[in-house]
C-alpha positions as CSV (number, residue, x, y, z in Angstrom):
1,M,8.0,5.3,19.3
2,K,4.9,7.0,20.3
3,P,2.5,7.6,17.5
4,N,1.7,11.4,16.3
5,T,-2.0,11.6,17.1
6,K,-2.1,14.9,14.8
7,K,0.1,13.4,11.6
8,I,-1.8,10.5,12.1
9,L,-5.1,12.8,11.8
10,R,-4.1,14.4,9.0
11,Y,-2.9,11.3,7.2
12,K,-6.5,10.3,7.4
13,R,-7.8,13.4,5.9
14,V,-5.2,13.1,3.0
15,C,-6.1,9.2,2.3
16,G,-10.1,9.7,2.7
17,F,-10.3,7.9,5.8
18,S,-13.4,9.0,7.9
19,C,-12.4,11.6,10.9
20,P,-13.9,14.8,12.4
21,D,-15.3,17.7,10.3
22,D,-13.1,20.1,12.3
23,S,-9.8,19.7,10.8
24,N,-8.1,20.6,14.5
25,A,-10.3,18.3,16.0
26,I,-9.0,14.9,17.4
27,D,-12.0,12.1,17.8
28,P,-11.0,10.8,21.3
29,D,-13.4,8.0,20.5
30,N,-11.6,6.6,17.4
31,T,-7.9,6.0,18.4
32,D,-7.2,3.6,15.9
33,I,-4.4,3.9,13.5
34,P,-5.0,2.8,9.8
35,A,-3.3,-0.1,8.8
36,S,-1.7,1.2,5.4
37,Y,-0.2,4.2,7.8
38,L,2.0,1.8,10.0
39,Q,3.7,1.3,6.3
40,T,4.8,4.8,6.8
41,L,6.5,4.3,9.6
42,F,9.3,2.5,7.9
43,I,10.3,5.1,5.4
44,G,12.8,6.6,7.1
45,V,14.2,3.4,8.1
46,L,14.2,1.7,4.7
47,G,15.8,5.1,3.6
48,K,18.8,4.2,5.9
49,F,18.9,0.7,4.7
50,I,19.0,1.0,1.2
51,T,21.8,3.6,1.1
52,T,24.5,1.7,3.4
53,A,27.3,0.7,1.6
54,H,26.2,-3.1,2.2
55,F,23.4,-3.0,0.3
56,P,23.6,-4.3,-3.0
57,I,21.5,-2.4,-5.2
58,N,21.9,1.2,-6.4
59,P,18.7,2.9,-4.5
60,L,17.9,5.1,-7.1
61,G,16.9,2.5,-9.5
62,L,14.6,1.0,-6.9
63,I,10.4,1.0,-7.9
64,H,7.7,0.2,-5.3
65,V,6.0,-2.3,-7.4
66,G,4.0,-4.2,-4.4
67,Q,2.7,-3.9,-0.7
68,S,1.4,-6.1,1.6
69,F,0.1,-6.3,5.1
70,E,-1.4,-7.8,8.0
71,Q,-2.8,-6.8,10.9
72,K,-3.8,-9.0,13.8
73,R,-5.9,-6.3,16.1
74,A,-6.4,-2.5,16.1
75,V,-3.2,-0.7,17.2
76,T,-4.1,2.3,18.9
77,T,-2.2,6.0,19.1
78,D,-2.1,5.4,22.9
79,E,0.1,2.7,22.3
80,T,4.3,2.5,22.4
81,L,5.4,0.9,19.1
82,D,8.8,-0.8,18.1
83,L,9.8,-1.4,14.7
84,A,11.9,-4.0,13.0
85,C,12.8,-4.3,9.6
86,E,15.1,-6.7,7.5
87,L,16.0,-8.0,4.1
88,Q,13.5,-10.8,2.8
89,G,15.1,-11.6,-0.5
90,V,16.5,-10.8,-3.6
91,T,15.5,-12.7,-6.5
92,K,16.8,-11.6,-10.1
93,S,15.3,-12.5,-13.6
94,P,15.6,-11.6,-17.5
95,K,13.4,-8.3,-16.5
96,G,15.7,-7.3,-13.6
97,I,16.0,-7.7,-9.4
98,H,12.8,-7.9,-7.1
99,T,14.0,-7.1,-3.6
100,Q,11.5,-7.9,-1.1
101,F,11.5,-6.1,2.9
102,L,9.7,-7.7,6.0
103,L,8.3,-4.8,8.2
104,T,7.2,-5.7,11.8
105,V,5.6,-3.5,14.1
106,Y,5.9,-4.5,18.1
107,S,3.5,-3.4,20.9
108,G,5.7,-4.5,23.7
109,N,6.4,-8.0,22.8
110,E,3.4,-8.6,20.3
111,V,3.8,-8.5,17.1
112,V,0.5,-6.5,15.9
113,W,1.5,-5.8,12.2
114,Q,3.8,-7.1,9.5
115,G,4.3,-6.1,6.3
116,I,6.2,-6.7,2.9
117,S,7.6,-4.1,0.8
118,T,8.7,-4.9,-2.5
119,F,10.7,-3.2,-5.1
120,F,11.9,-3.6,-8.5
121,T,15.1,-2.7,-10.2
122,R,15.1,-3.0,-14.0
123,S,18.2,-4.6,-15.8
124,K,20.2,-2.4,-17.8
125,N,20.8,-5.6,-20.4
126,K,18.8,-5.5,-23.6
127,R,16.2,-8.5,-24.0
128,P,15.9,-9.9,-27.1
129,K,12.4,-9.0,-28.7
130,K,9.8,-11.8,-27.9
131,K,7.0,-12.8,-30.7
132,R,3.9,-10.8,-29.6
133,V,1.6,-13.1,-27.8
134,E,-2.1,-12.2,-27.9
135,R,-3.4,-11.6,-24.5
136,K,-6.8,-12.5,-23.1
137,E,-9.4,-9.7,-22.5
138,E,-9.1,-8.2,-19.4
139,Q,-11.9,-8.5,-17.1
140,F,-13.0,-5.1,-15.1
141,L,-14.5,-5.1,-11.8
142,D,-17.7,-3.6,-11.0
143,I,-17.1,0.1,-10.7
144,K,-18.1,1.2,-7.2
145,E,-16.7,4.9,-6.6
146,S,-14.7,7.5,-8.9
147,I,-12.0,9.3,-6.8
148,L,-10.5,12.8,-7.8
149,V,-7.0,13.0,-7.8
150,P,-5.7,16.7,-7.4
151,R,-2.8,17.8,-8.1
152,D,-1.0,18.5,-4.9
153,T,-1.9,15.0,-3.6
154,G,1.5,14.2,-3.7
155,L,2.3,17.0,-1.6
156,K,-0.1,16.3,0.7
157,Y,0.9,12.5,1.1
158,A,4.7,13.3,1.3
159,G,4.0,15.7,4.2
160,V,2.3,13.1,6.0
161,S,3.9,10.1,5.2
162,G,7.7,11.0,5.1
163,D,8.2,9.9,1.4
164,Y,9.4,13.3,-0.6
165,N,10.5,11.5,-3.8
166,P,10.9,14.5,-6.2
167,H,8.6,12.5,-8.7
168,H,5.6,12.9,-6.4
169,L,5.7,16.8,-5.9
170,Y,6.1,19.2,-8.5
171,G,6.0,19.4,-12.9
172,F,9.3,20.5,-12.9
173,T,10.8,17.8,-10.2
174,A,8.8,15.0,-12.3
175,K,10.4,16.1,-15.2
176,M,14.0,15.9,-14.0
177,I,13.4,12.3,-13.4
178,G,11.8,11.4,-16.9
179,F,8.0,11.6,-16.0
180,K,5.6,14.4,-17.9
181,Q,3.5,15.2,-14.8
182,P,4.1,14.4,-11.2
183,I,2.7,11.1,-10.3
184,A,0.7,9.8,-7.1
185,H,2.4,7.8,-4.8
186,G,1.6,4.0,-4.9
187,M,1.2,4.0,-1.0
188,W,-1.3,6.5,-1.5
189,S,-3.6,4.6,-3.6
190,F,-3.5,2.0,-1.9
191,A,-4.5,4.0,1.4
192,R,-7.2,5.5,-0.5
193,V,-8.6,2.3,-1.6
194,M,-8.3,1.1,2.1
195,A,-10.2,4.0,3.3
196,S,-13.4,3.2,1.1
197,M,-13.1,-0.6,2.3
198,E,-13.2,0.5,5.9
199,K,-16.3,2.7,5.0
200,K,-17.9,-0.2,3.4
201,F,-17.2,-2.7,5.9
202,G,-16.0,-1.3,8.9
203,A,-12.7,-2.2,10.5
204,R,-12.1,-5.5,11.1
205,Y,-9.6,-7.6,12.4
206,P,-7.2,-9.7,11.8
207,M,-7.4,-8.1,8.2
208,R,-5.1,-8.8,5.5
209,A,-4.4,-6.5,2.3
210,D,-2.1,-7.1,-1.0
211,A,-1.6,-4.3,-3.5
212,A,0.4,-4.5,-6.9
213,F,1.1,-1.1,-8.4
214,K,0.8,-0.9,-12.2
215,L,0.8,2.1,-14.2
216,P,1.6,5.3,-12.8
217,I,-1.4,8.0,-11.7
218,F,-0.6,11.4,-13.6
219,M,-1.9,14.3,-11.4
220,P,-4.5,15.4,-11.6
221,A,-6.4,12.5,-12.8
222,T,-10.0,10.7,-11.9
223,V,-9.5,7.2,-11.3
224,T,-12.2,4.4,-10.9
225,L,-12.5,2.1,-7.5
226,G,-13.9,-1.5,-8.8
227,H,-14.3,-4.4,-6.8
228,E,-16.0,-7.5,-6.6
229,P,-18.9,-8.5,-4.1
230,A,-17.7,-10.1,-0.9
231,K,-17.1,-13.5,-1.1
232,R,-16.3,-16.2,1.9
233,I,-13.2,-18.1,1.3
234,E,-12.7,-21.8,2.9
235,E,-10.6,-22.9,5.8
236,N,-7.0,-22.9,5.2
237,Q,-7.3,-21.4,1.4
238,P,-3.9,-19.6,0.5
239,F,-3.6,-15.8,0.5
240,K,-1.0,-14.5,-1.3
241,T,0.6,-11.8,1.1
242,L,3.4,-12.7,3.3
243,P,5.2,-16.0,3.4
244,D,4.0,-18.8,5.4
245,E,7.2,-18.4,8.5
246,T,6.3,-14.7,8.4
247,R,2.3,-14.8,9.0
248,I,0.9,-13.9,12.2
249,N,-0.5,-17.3,13.4
250,E,-4.4,-17.2,13.5
251,T,-7.3,-19.2,12.8
252,R,-8.7,-19.0,9.3
253,I,-12.4,-19.7,9.5
254,N,-15.3,-17.4,8.3
255,K,-13.0,-14.9,6.5
256,T,-14.3,-12.5,3.7
257,R,-12.3,-11.6,0.6
258,I,-12.3,-9.0,-1.5
259,D,-10.5,-8.4,-5.2
260,F,-10.1,-4.6,-5.9
261,E,-8.4,-2.2,-8.6
262,L,-8.0,1.1,-9.4
263,R,-8.2,1.8,-13.0
264,D,-8.2,5.2,-15.3
265,E,-11.6,6.8,-15.6
266,K,-11.5,7.3,-19.4
267,K,-9.2,4.6,-20.6
268,G,-9.7,1.9,-18.3
269,L,-6.0,1.0,-17.7
270,P,-5.2,-0.4,-14.6
271,H,-3.2,1.6,-11.6
272,L,-3.2,-1.1,-9.0
273,K,-4.7,-4.4,-8.3
274,G,-5.3,-6.2,-5.0
275,Q,-7.1,-7.8,-2.5
276,F,-8.2,-7.2,1.3
277,E,-9.2,-10.0,3.4
278,F,-10.8,-9.5,7.1
279,N,-12.7,-11.9,9.9
280,R,-16.3,-12.4,8.8
281,R,-19.0,-11.0,11.0
282,E,-21.4,-13.8,12.0
283,N,-25.2,-13.1,12.1
């Protein structure tokens, strides 16, 4: 497949990436595709996968709870890409079932991007009540940015990603599924964080990113982006994204890692938590 340059430009605008001021302009000097955009190429593929007769779980119960990806180099709009999707694993627990899909993007015979999408299906069995355990006080990361999430964010993101799940679109469609208001796509929130990371640190490769989706963002909303100061990691220090056998081979010397989070501006409740890792630039 050939990437859709105009759609990628719209995606960048919706998710907060740097792009030309003219809404119709395409920047000839920036043909790089955001790493988070490559995940959207699999939405149709995943939809077909989970609706086949052989898929063992009701697709209507799948909740996207986590996403990780790693990219070896910049991927540009003039490349022809091939996609591969496979079921990575199904894990049962008392709370429900976690399902993971391994997503791979090829340019020719080269693996340029890999990701794991994690979905959760709640168990219908009633679990015995547990004794309340006193939780440790949560540590908040330093707030670096306040982000407005307009009511139409879900509609705009659906238009550039292809994810038209009804609870992201309108108030009445969200209420049909049990939500009081439309909620932002988890992948929009992840992409919005990655846009801020790119503006601050630049586009670096190889890179890895990992996010866990927490409480939904009811639109409209204002959220805060917090992250810790960039820290250097030691060689061979583990990173919790992809299993070892699926990682792109690379040297792990001179890496920088950043923990980040999105929280509700008023109550401080978490919407997203994750990590971002990239090659460190030496002076």
